[in-house]
C-alpha positions as a Python dict, from the first residue, in 0.01 Angstrom:
ca = {
    (1, 'M'): (0, 0, 0),
    (2, 'G'): (85, -133, 345),
    (3, 'S'): (-25, 184, 520),
    (4, 'L'): (-345, 188, 314),
    (5, 'F'): (-417, -170, 421),
    (6, 'A'): (-350, -74, 783),
    (7, 'R'): (-609, 204, 751),
    (8, 'F'): (-848, -44, 592),
    (9, 'L'): (-800, -280, 886),
    (10, 'D'): (-868, 6, 1129),
    (11, 'A'): (-1192, 77, 945),
    (12, 'H'): (-1282, -294, 919),
    (13, 'P'): (-1196, -462, 1251),
    (14, 'D'): (-1379, -778, 1145),
    (15, 'V'): (-1096, -863, 903),
    (16, 'E'): (-865, -1111, 1075),
    (17, 'S'): (-533, -1008, 923),
    (18, 'E'): (-327, -1143, 1210),
    (19, 'V'): (-434, -1502, 1135),
    (20, 'P'): (-195, -1632, 866),
    (21, 'S'): (-437, -1882, 710),
    (22, 'A'): (-746, -1660, 734),
    (23, 'Q'): (-886, -1525, 412),
    (24, 'M'): (-1116, -1232, 363),
    (25, 'T'): (-1477, -1308, 287),
    (26, 'D'): (-1616, -1203, -49),
    (27, 'E'): (-1779, -906, 124),
    (28, 'Q'): (-1452, -802, 290),
    (29, 'D'): (-1263, -845, -37),
    (30, 'A'): (-1516, -622, -214),
    (31, 'A'): (-1473, -363, 62),
    (32, 'W'): (-1092, -373, 17),
    (33, 'T'): (-1130, -339, -360),
    (34, 'E'): (-1346, -31, -314),
    (35, 'F'): (-1119, 109, -41),
    (36, 'S'): (-805, 73, -253),
    (37, 'A'): (-955, 167, -592),
    (38, 'E'): (-825, 524, -597),
    (39, 'L'): (-469, 418, -520),
    (40, 'L'): (-488, 147, -785),
    (41, 'R'): (-610, 401, -1043),
    (42, 'R'): (-327, 637, -950),
    (43, 'H'): (-66, 360, -977),
    (44, 'Q'): (-202, 255, -1315),
    (45, 'A'): (-190, 615, -1441),
    (46, 'E'): (167, 656, -1315),
    (47, 'R'): (277, 330, -1483),
    (48, 'S'): (111, 438, -1805),
    (49, 'A'): (286, 776, -1797),
    (50, 'L'): (620, 609, -1733),
    (51, 'A'): (561, 365, -2019),
    (52, 'D'): (489, 662, -2248),
    (53, 'I'): (818, 824, -2144),
    (54, 'L'): (1014, 503, -2198),
    (55, 'E'): (857, 447, -2538),
    (56, 'A'): (936, 804, -2644),
    (57, 'E'): (1297, 760, -2531),
    (58, 'Q'): (1321, 434, -2724),
    (59, 'R'): (1184, 598, -3039),
    (60, 'Q'): (1442, 877, -3004),
    (61, 'R'): (1725, 621, -2982),
    (62, 'E'): (1597, 437, -3287),
    (63, 'A'): (1555, 753, -3499),
    (64, 'P'): (1836, 814, -3749),
}
């Protein structure tokens, strides 16, 4: 996620990430949301797949 944000900052030099108290504008936040959407979808899919595996393992342990 850090390297993705670094690429975002390269593409959006108007974002003042080096200022600790600075916050992104609504427009910048929307741009970040769009920029990071694919990674977020991939992470969600990976978490869902892992949850399915864990649930299947739990059902196997509980089966007589």
